[in-house]
Every structure is written in structure tokens, then in C-alpha cells.
C-alpha positions as CSV (number, residue, x, y, z in Angstrom):
1,M,81.3,100.1,132.7
2,D,81.2,101.2,136.4
3,L,84.9,100.7,137.2
4,F,86.0,104.1,136.1
5,R,84.2,107.2,137.4
6,S,85.7,109.6,134.7
7,Y,88.6,110.1,132.4
8,K,90.8,112.8,130.9
9,L,92.6,112.9,127.6
10,I,95.8,114.9,127.4
11,E,97.2,115.6,123.9
12,T,100.9,114.8,123.3
13,A,103.1,115.3,120.3
14,D,102.2,111.9,118.8
15,G,98.9,111.0,120.4
16,Y,97.2,111.1,123.8
17,D,97.8,110.2,127.4
18,L,94.7,108.7,129.1
19,I,94.0,109.3,132.8
20,L,91.4,106.9,134.3
21,Y,89.8,107.7,137.6
22,I,88.7,104.7,139.7
23,D,85.3,104.9,141.2
24,T,85.8,104.3,145.0
25,N,84.1,105.5,148.1
26,M,87.3,104.9,150.2
27,N,89.9,107.4,151.3
28,D,92.3,107.8,148.3
29,V,95.4,106.6,150.2
30,E,93.6,103.7,151.9
31,F,92.3,102.6,148.5
32,A,95.9,102.9,147.1
33,D,97.2,100.6,149.8
34,E,94.5,98.0,149.0
35,F,95.2,98.4,145.3
36,N,98.8,97.5,145.8
37,K,97.8,94.2,147.4
38,I,95.9,92.8,144.5
39,D,97.3,89.5,143.0
40,E,98.5,88.9,139.4
41,D,95.2,87.4,138.3
42,N,93.3,90.5,139.3
43,K,95.9,92.7,137.7
44,R,95.4,90.8,134.5
45,R,91.7,91.2,134.7
46,L,92.1,94.9,135.3
47,N,94.3,95.2,132.3
48,N,91.7,93.5,130.2
49,N,89.1,96.0,131.5
50,I,91.3,98.9,130.6
51,I,91.9,97.6,127.1
52,D,88.2,97.0,126.6
53,Y,87.4,100.5,127.9
54,I,89.8,102.0,125.4
55,K,88.4,100.0,122.5
56,E,84.9,101.1,123.4
57,K,85.5,104.7,124.1
58,F,88.4,105.7,121.9
59,P,88.5,103.3,118.9
60,N,90.1,105.8,116.6
61,I,92.5,107.6,119.0
62,K,96.1,106.8,119.5
63,I,96.6,106.2,123.3
64,N,100.3,106.1,124.2
65,M,100.1,106.0,128.0
66,V,97.5,105.0,130.6
67,K,97.4,106.4,134.2
68,I,95.1,105.0,136.8
69,M,94.2,107.4,139.6
70,A,92.2,107.3,142.9
71,G,91.6,111.0,143.5
72,T,95.0,112.6,143.6
73,V,96.9,109.4,144.2
74,L,98.5,107.7,141.3
75,L,97.8,103.9,141.5
76,S,99.6,102.8,138.3
77,S,100.7,103.8,134.8
78,F,102.0,102.0,131.8
79,M,102.9,102.6,128.1
80,L,101.0,101.1,125.2
81,G,103.3,99.8,122.5
82,S,100.8,100.6,119.8
83,P,97.3,102.0,119.4
84,V,94.6,99.7,120.8
85,T,92.6,97.8,118.2
86,A,90.4,94.8,118.3
87,Q,93.5,92.6,118.0
88,A,95.7,94.6,120.2
89,A,97.7,92.7,122.8
90,E,97.2,93.3,126.5
91,A,99.6,95.3,128.5
92,P,101.6,92.9,130.7
93,A,100.2,92.3,134.2
94,S,103.4,93.5,135.8
95,S,102.9,96.9,134.2
96,I,100.1,97.7,136.6
97,T,102.7,98.5,139.3
98,S,105.0,100.5,137.1
99,T,105.1,104.2,137.6
100,Q,108.4,105.1,136.1
101,N,106.9,106.6,132.9
102,A,104.3,108.6,134.6
103,Y,106.4,111.8,135.2
104,N,109.2,113.8,133.8
105,Y,112.3,112.8,135.8
106,N,114.6,115.1,133.9
107,V,115.1,117.5,136.9
108,R,117.7,117.9,139.6
109,V,117.6,119.6,142.9
110,A,120.4,121.6,144.6
111,V,120.4,123.1,148.1
112,N,122.6,126.2,148.6
113,G,124.6,125.1,145.5
114,T,125.1,121.5,146.5
115,L,123.4,118.9,144.2
116,Q,121.3,116.5,146.2
117,T,120.9,112.7,145.8
118,F,117.6,111.6,147.1
119,S,116.5,108.0,147.9
120,K,113.8,108.4,145.2
121,P,114.3,110.7,142.2
122,P,112.4,114.0,142.0
123,F,110.1,114.6,139.1
124,I,107.9,117.2,137.4
125,Y,104.2,116.7,137.2
126,N,101.6,119.3,136.0
127,N,104.5,121.8,135.8
128,T,105.3,121.3,139.5
129,T,108.5,119.8,140.8
130,Y,108.0,117.1,143.4
131,V,110.5,115.7,145.9
132,P,110.4,113.0,148.6
133,L,109.4,115.1,151.7
134,Y,111.6,113.1,154.1
135,D,114.7,113.5,151.9
136,L,114.1,117.2,151.5
137,G,113.9,117.6,155.3
138,K,117.3,115.9,155.7
139,A,118.8,118.1,153.0
140,I,117.8,121.3,154.6
141,G,118.2,120.3,158.2
142,G,114.4,120.3,158.9
143,S,112.4,117.8,160.9
144,V,109.7,115.7,159.1
145,W,107.0,114.0,161.0
146,W,103.9,111.9,160.1
147,N,100.8,110.5,161.7
148,D,99.4,107.4,160.0
149,T,96.2,107.6,162.1
150,S,95.2,111.0,160.6
151,N,97.2,110.4,157.3
152,T,99.0,113.7,158.1
153,V,102.6,114.7,157.4
154,G,104.6,117.8,158.0
155,I,107.9,119.5,158.0
156,N,109.3,122.1,160.4
157,K,112.3,124.4,160.0
158,N,113.2,127.1,162.5
159,D,110.0,128.9,163.3
160,N,108.1,127.7,160.3
161,M,105.8,124.7,160.3
162,I,103.9,123.1,157.4
163,A,101.4,120.3,157.8
164,F,99.0,118.6,155.3
165,V,96.9,115.5,154.7
166,R,98.4,113.3,152.1
167,G,96.8,114.0,148.7
168,S,95.1,117.2,149.9
169,G,95.2,120.5,148.0
170,L,95.3,122.4,151.4
171,A,98.0,122.8,153.9
172,R,98.5,124.6,157.3
173,V,101.5,127.0,157.3
174,N,102.2,128.2,160.8
175,G,98.6,127.4,161.7
176,V,97.1,129.2,158.7
177,Q,95.2,127.2,156.0
178,V,96.5,127.9,152.4
179,K,96.2,126.2,149.1
180,M,99.0,124.1,147.7
181,P,99.6,121.7,144.8
182,P,98.4,118.3,146.1
183,S,101.1,115.9,147.4
184,I,101.5,112.6,145.6
185,V,102.0,109.2,147.3
186,I,103.8,106.5,145.3
187,E,104.6,103.1,146.9
188,G,104.3,104.6,150.4
189,V,106.6,107.6,149.7
190,T,105.1,111.1,150.1
191,Y,106.2,113.5,147.4
192,A,105.7,117.2,148.1
193,P,105.6,120.3,145.8
194,L,109.2,121.6,146.2
195,R,108.5,125.3,145.6
196,F,105.6,125.5,148.0
197,I,107.5,123.8,150.8
198,A,110.8,125.6,150.3
199,E,109.4,129.1,150.0
200,N,107.1,128.7,153.0
201,L,110.2,127.6,155.0
202,G,111.9,130.8,154.0
203,Y,114.0,129.6,151.1
204,T,114.3,131.1,147.6
205,V,113.6,128.8,144.6
206,E,115.1,129.3,141.2
207,L,115.1,127.1,138.1
208,N,118.2,126.9,135.9
209,T,116.6,125.8,132.5
210,S,119.9,125.1,130.9
211,T,120.8,122.4,133.4
212,Q,117.3,121.5,134.5
213,T,118.3,122.1,138.1
214,V,116.1,123.6,140.8
215,N,118.2,125.6,143.2
216,I,116.9,126.4,146.7
217,S,118.8,128.9,148.8
218,S,118.4,129.7,152.4
219,P,118.4,133.4,153.6
220,S,121.8,132.9,155.2
221,A,123.3,131.7,151.9
222,K,122.6,135.0,150.0
223,K,122.6,138.7,150.4
224,M,119.2,140.2,151.1
225,N,117.4,143.5,150.9
226,S,113.9,142.1,150.6
227,Y,111.7,139.5,152.2
228,T,108.7,137.5,150.9
229,V,105.9,137.2,153.5
230,V,104.8,133.7,154.4
231,A,101.6,132.6,156.3
232,G,101.8,133.4,160.0
233,D,104.1,136.4,159.6
234,S,103.5,139.8,161.2
235,L,105.4,143.1,160.9
236,W,106.7,142.7,164.4
237,K,108.0,139.2,163.7
238,I,109.8,140.3,160.5
239,A,111.2,143.4,162.1
240,N,112.5,141.4,165.0
241,K,114.1,138.9,162.7
242,Y,116.2,141.7,161.0
243,G,116.8,143.7,164.1
244,I,114.9,146.8,162.9
245,S,111.8,148.7,164.2
246,V,108.3,148.1,163.0
247,D,108.0,151.8,162.1
248,S,111.1,151.7,159.9
249,L,109.7,148.6,158.1
250,K,106.4,150.2,157.5
251,K,108.0,153.5,156.3
252,A,110.3,151.6,153.9
253,N,107.2,149.9,152.4
254,N,104.8,152.8,152.5
255,L,102.5,150.9,154.8
256,T,99.8,152.8,156.7
257,G,98.4,149.7,158.5
258,D,99.6,146.5,160.0
259,I,98.1,144.1,157.5
260,I,100.4,142.0,155.3
261,Y,99.7,138.9,153.3
262,P,101.6,135.7,152.1
263,G,103.5,136.3,148.9
264,Q,104.0,140.1,149.6
265,V,107.6,141.3,149.1
266,L,108.8,143.7,151.7
267,I,111.9,145.9,151.5
268,I,114.1,145.5,154.5
269,P,115.7,148.9,155.3
270,G,119.4,148.8,155.9
271,A,119.6,145.0,155.1
272,A,121.4,145.0,151.8
273,G,124.4,142.7,152.1
274,T,123.4,141.5,155.5
275,T,121.6,138.5,156.9
276,P,118.8,138.4,159.5
277,A,120.0,139.3,163.0
278,P,120.7,136.1,165.1
279,S,118.3,137.3,167.8
280,T,115.9,135.0,169.6
281,P,112.8,134.3,167.4
282,A,109.7,136.2,168.3
283,P,107.5,134.0,170.5
284,E,104.3,132.9,168.9
285,Q,101.3,134.2,170.9
286,P,98.3,131.9,171.6
287,P,95.0,133.0,170.1
288,A,92.7,135.2,172.2
289,S,90.0,132.5,171.9
290,N,90.1,129.2,170.2
291,T,87.5,126.4,170.1
292,K,89.1,124.2,167.4
293,W,91.8,121.6,167.6
294,P,94.8,121.9,165.2
295,D,95.2,119.5,162.3
296,V,97.6,117.2,164.2
297,T,96.6,115.9,167.7
298,Y,97.7,112.9,169.8
299,I,96.1,110.6,172.4
300,V,98.6,110.2,175.3
301,Q,99.8,106.7,175.9
302,A,100.9,105.3,179.3
303,G,104.5,106.3,180.0
304,D,104.5,109.2,177.4
305,T,106.5,112.4,178.3
306,A,106.9,115.6,176.4
307,T,110.3,114.4,175.2
308,S,109.0,111.0,174.0
309,I,106.1,112.6,172.2
310,S,108.4,115.2,170.6
311,K,110.5,112.4,169.1
312,K,107.4,110.7,167.6
313,F,106.5,113.9,165.7
314,G,109.9,115.4,165.2
315,V,109.1,118.7,167.0
316,P,110.6,120.3,170.0
317,A,109.3,119.2,173.4
318,Q,109.0,122.9,174.4
319,Q,106.6,123.4,171.5
320,I,104.3,120.6,172.7
321,L,104.2,122.1,176.2
322,K,103.5,125.6,174.8
323,Y,100.7,124.4,172.5
324,N,99.0,122.7,175.5
325,Y,99.6,125.6,178.0
326,M,101.8,123.4,180.2
327,D,104.8,124.1,182.4
328,A,108.0,122.1,182.2
329,D,107.3,120.3,185.5
330,E,103.8,119.1,184.4
331,W,103.1,115.6,183.0
332,F,100.6,114.0,180.8
333,N,97.7,111.6,181.6
334,A,97.2,108.5,179.6
335,G,94.1,108.8,177.4
336,E,94.4,112.6,177.3
337,K,94.1,114.4,173.9
338,I,96.8,116.9,173.3
339,A,97.7,119.3,170.4
340,I,100.8,118.9,168.3
341,S,100.7,121.3,165.3
342,G,99.1,124.3,167.0
343,Y,97.4,125.6,170.2
344,A,94.8,123.4,171.9
345,P,91.3,124.9,172.2
346,R,91.1,127.5,175.0
347,T,88.7,130.3,175.9
348,Y,88.9,133.0,178.5
349,T,85.8,133.8,180.5
350,V,87.4,134.6,183.8
351,T,90.6,136.5,184.6
352,P,93.0,135.9,187.5
353,G,92.6,138.7,190.2
354,Q,89.2,139.7,189.1
355,D,87.6,138.8,192.5
356,K,88.9,140.0,195.9
357,A,87.3,137.3,198.1
358,P,85.5,133.9,198.0
359,L,81.8,134.1,196.9
360,R,78.8,131.8,197.0
361,R,78.2,132.2,193.3
362,G,80.8,131.7,190.6
363,T,81.2,131.7,186.8
364,A,80.4,128.6,184.8
365,V,83.8,127.8,183.2
366,D,84.1,125.1,180.6
367,W,86.5,122.5,182.0
368,N,87.9,121.4,178.6
369,L,88.3,124.8,177.1
370,E,89.4,126.7,180.2
371,G,89.0,125.1,183.6
372,Q,91.8,122.5,183.2
373,Y,94.3,125.3,182.5
374,L,93.2,127.4,185.6
375,L,93.2,124.5,188.1
376,K,96.3,122.3,187.8
377,R,97.8,119.4,189.7
378,G,99.3,120.6,192.9
379,D,97.2,123.8,193.2
380,T,95.6,124.6,196.5
381,F,92.4,126.6,196.7
382,T,89.3,127.5,198.8
383,V,86.0,125.6,198.3
384,V,82.8,127.5,199.3
385,D,79.6,125.5,199.8
386,V,76.8,127.4,198.0
387,D,74.0,126.4,200.5
388,T,75.7,127.0,203.8
389,G,78.6,129.4,202.9
390,K,81.0,127.1,204.8
391,Q,84.6,127.1,203.5
392,F,87.5,124.7,203.5
393,R,90.9,124.3,201.8
394,A,91.7,121.6,199.2
395,K,94.4,120.5,196.8
396,M,94.2,119.1,193.3
397,I,96.1,115.9,193.1
398,G,95.3,114.9,189.4
399,G,92.6,114.2,186.9
400,Y,92.0,115.3,183.3
401,N,88.3,114.8,182.6
402,H,87.6,116.4,186.0
403,A,89.7,117.4,189.0
404,D,90.6,114.9,191.7
405,I,91.0,116.7,195.0
406,E,91.7,116.1,198.7
407,P,91.0,118.3,201.8
408,L,94.2,120.0,202.8
409,T,94.1,119.1,206.5
410,A,92.1,117.1,209.0
411,S,90.3,120.3,210.0
412,D,89.3,120.8,206.3
413,T,88.1,117.2,206.1
414,N,85.8,117.8,209.1
415,I,84.3,120.9,207.6
416,M,83.7,119.0,204.3
417,K,82.2,116.0,206.0
418,S,79.8,118.3,207.9
419,L,78.4,119.4,204.6
420,F,77.5,115.9,203.5
421,G,76.6,114.4,207.0
422,T,77.9,111.0,205.9
423,W,80.2,110.3,203.0
424,K,78.1,109.8,199.8
425,W,78.3,110.2,196.1
426,S,75.5,112.8,195.7
427,P,77.2,116.1,194.8
428,R,76.8,119.6,196.2
429,A,77.0,123.0,194.5
430,V,80.3,124.7,195.4
431,V,82.4,127.6,194.3
432,I,86.2,127.3,193.8
433,Y,88.1,130.5,194.8
434,H,91.5,130.3,193.2
435,N,93.9,133.0,192.1
436,G,91.3,135.7,192.5
437,M,88.6,133.8,190.5
438,N,85.3,132.4,191.7
439,I,84.4,129.4,189.5
440,A,81.2,127.4,189.7
441,A,81.7,123.7,190.4
442,S,80.2,120.5,191.9
443,L,81.7,118.3,194.6
444,S,80.9,114.7,195.5
445,G,81.2,113.4,199.0
446,M,82.6,109.9,198.6
447,P,86.3,109.2,199.2
448,H,87.8,106.7,196.7
449,G,91.0,105.7,195.0
450,V,94.4,107.3,195.5
451,D,95.2,109.0,198.8
452,T,98.1,111.4,199.1
453,I,97.5,113.6,202.2
454,E,97.3,112.8,205.9
455,N,94.0,114.6,206.4
456,G,91.8,112.1,208.4
457,V,90.1,110.4,205.4
458,N,91.4,107.8,203.0
459,G,90.9,108.6,199.3
460,H,90.1,111.6,197.1
461,F,86.9,113.3,195.8
462,D,85.5,114.3,192.4
463,L,85.3,118.0,191.6
464,Y,83.4,118.9,188.4
465,M,83.2,122.1,186.4
466,K,80.9,122.8,183.4
467,N,81.2,119.9,180.8
468,S,83.5,117.9,183.1
469,T,82.9,114.1,182.7
470,S,84.1,110.9,184.3
471,H,87.5,109.2,183.9
472,S,85.6,106.0,183.2
473,T,83.2,105.2,180.4
474,S,81.1,103.0,182.7
475,T,80.2,105.8,185.0
476,S,76.4,106.5,185.3
477,K,75.1,109.3,183.1
478,V,72.8,110.2,185.9
479,Y,75.8,110.9,188.2
480,I,77.5,113.0,185.6
481,Q,74.2,115.0,185.0
482,E,73.8,115.5,188.7
483,H,77.2,117.2,188.8
484,Q,76.3,119.5,185.8
485,N,73.0,120.5,187.6
486,M,75.0,121.5,190.7
487,V,77.5,123.5,188.5
488,M,74.6,125.4,187.1
489,K,73.2,126.0,190.6
490,A,76.6,127.3,191.7
491,A,76.5,129.7,188.7
492,G,73.1,131.0,189.8
493,K,71.2,129.4,186.9
């Protein structure tokens, strides 16, 4: 039959457990949501299919439990009262939604010695202890966030951040991709592997086998003279945390270089019986060059602020500003894509101060990866016309797919108009001279839209850099390409 893609038999003390994998092309979690909506008649038909499948494939094997899986997501499980034979009774339809017998629930969790009561009980599956992620966050004082659009969840505590796609065997720990036991989703609740989460947040995990209790302890709850490296750590970051020098840390651990790896245990010199110094955490530095978005992103909605977005994802507002290279007084544009769990893409092809004067040739700078961070709302700069060498001053008043600008004064407007003759959309090749950088650009000559400066013309103008595009999806592709041609001309290409 085609319903089940594959199966697995797991031997138990008095028979076997049978795991059936549903054949589906859908996302595992999406399929699970659809599966939970099936009615009683269809549940009964599914039960019949399962019983028939067991009769056909395993006529002489004692099957005690059946689990139905979609990838790593458990859809259902139920016990069989007796081995299936030709006369065996069907499992009741209601058992399709039962999951209580799927895992070992004989486990407890304590945080810093205090036994926890979760909204859903923790359990052991494949020798891994799982806990509801949201409840764990509350227990340790961390923040848990989720994004239903990308099916991503995460937990943050102090300087450590963990994010993963539900059901995936990979996670991002402080921006670094690592393997982890896959999370499990049951009735909409995300269960995460306790040891992986706790240790990567800086906790110690120990199992008391006599009481079947997993104890997780924060660094401040115990004496320390060693430290286990987690993803994203550096020698400087660890040394700063304990108030020691990098050299002393390297000497104590016989390190000749600066490379460390997750899971490595480091001796902290002079730290026995002490806790990490309560100094300001080391600031995370942006990558030298980055062209990929992090796992978690967000499309800004009208009215959003750094504070409101931070509440949606349970992360500090300052972190959102930092990851998007923004100052506290900047604001977001509706429709703009921003980074949440790591730095937004950015490259560095020009450097402030590299040029001493305006030129008639500039560097082609990608607007999305670099230009938007160099030219920001409120900045004033010099515009140089490539063909004539004429210059005027302008101010950026907004825009996010390209820059919206206005001439700074009536005199600047007159110079700009002399370039075009009459106001028109056809763009000209120009160079932006700003903060000691000459950047290739393209300027149209048609005033439109918002006007903020008394400068002798009503409206603002479009200024494009490399790979800039329109704010509207209905804008002519020919017009956008004209701008790109002018940018290349300004770059001497």
C-alpha cells in the first residue's frame, strides 16, 4: 500500500513497537496540522489501514505499540491490546489522537535545585530528555520567541541565542549552525532537547538516576574553575567574562593559538570558588563581509518600531538595531526586510575617508548590501554630474529600495535643473560624495511625492545605486534598467 513510506521495528521486552512513516510531500509540521483536523470516519479508516498493514507485513510478530510519524513529527500513537490476527479487533478511533504512551514520562526537571512544574510533562525519547521550550524559558528567566511564517522558534538568555526550525536536526547557536536532537511538536507544543538547550545557554546538566531527576544549574549557582565552550565563544569573550587576560587563559590551557571549539573544557585560572565577573558582556562584532540573511527575518509592518518588533520576538530592541546597523533615532519602513537572529547582509567595498574630494567617477556600491548603510535618512552630501562636472548639495529624506532626495537650497535646485533642462524622469549618471567616499549613482529629474524642504521645487527625486529598485512593483522595468545603466556609467564601466 502507498500510505506508508517506510517502517521501523523496535524490539521491546515482550514484543515490538512499530513506527510507521506517512508518505507526504508536505512540510512535516504542516502535514501534522492537517492530520489533526481529520474527522472520526477518516480516523477509523486509517485504523483499518494500519491493522491491515500489520496483518500483511508482520503476521507472526507481536506488535504492542504503533507510532505514526511524518518525518520527525509524531502524529499519533496507540497501544494494541493483543497481537494482530485475522480476527483482531480494531484500535478505537479516538486512539489516533493519543500520544500519552509514546514516550517515557518518568523524568523530572529541577532548575538550580528547585523542582519544576511544567504545563506539559517532560519525557524521554531516544535517550533524550525533552521539555516544553516555552516553559523552560520561563523557568530559567530566558525569552522564547517563535515565527509561524518561517516555522522557527528560539530561546535567548543573556548573550546566548538558540534558534531552530521545528523538527529540524540543526540549530543556530549564536549564529553558528550546529547539530542537535530534532525538536518534537505535539498538539502545537514545541518540545526541545533539554541538555542541548541548557548547555548552550551556559548551564550544567546532571542526571540523578536514583530520583530520575535532571538537574540544570546556572554558573552563578555553583563554584567554578572550568568552562565548557559553546558556539560563538572566543578566548577574548571568555576571558572578559571571568575578568582575566587572554594570555593567562591561553597559558592555563597550554594553547598556542586562538582557536577553540564547542564542547572544549577550559581551565579558568584563579576562578576556583568564584563566579564570572559581573562586567559588561563583550560586544558581538559584525562579520567582515556577509551576503546571507540570518535564519529569522521579518517584514516591517506599518507602525512597527524597534520596541514593538522586539516584543514580537522576545529579544532586546537594541539587538534588533544592532543587527540591522541602525542608530536609536532611526525608524523602519513598512515593507522593509530586517534581520532578527543575526546580522543583516552587508559588504564593505568603500571606506569612509578614503577620498579627499568629489570626483566624476565613483565606486559601484550595492545598495542592499552596503549603500543603504552608508547613506541614511537626514544625511546631506554632494552630487557630482558625470557629464558636466557640475555639483550641488542634497539631502536624503527617506526611501529603502532607493534613496529619496531633495536639493538642499533653491540655489542647489537651480543647478540640478540646469542639468536636465526641464524636469523629466530620464536619469543621469552622477557621483555621490559623502563622508570621504565617491559612490556611483543615478539621478532622475522629475519631482514627485513628499516635499520637506523650501528649495524652489515641490517634491523629491529618485537616487539609485547598484541594484537599487523601485518602491512600487508597478514601476517600468525599463526605467529601473536606465538607472542601472547610468550607475555603471558613473563607475566608468
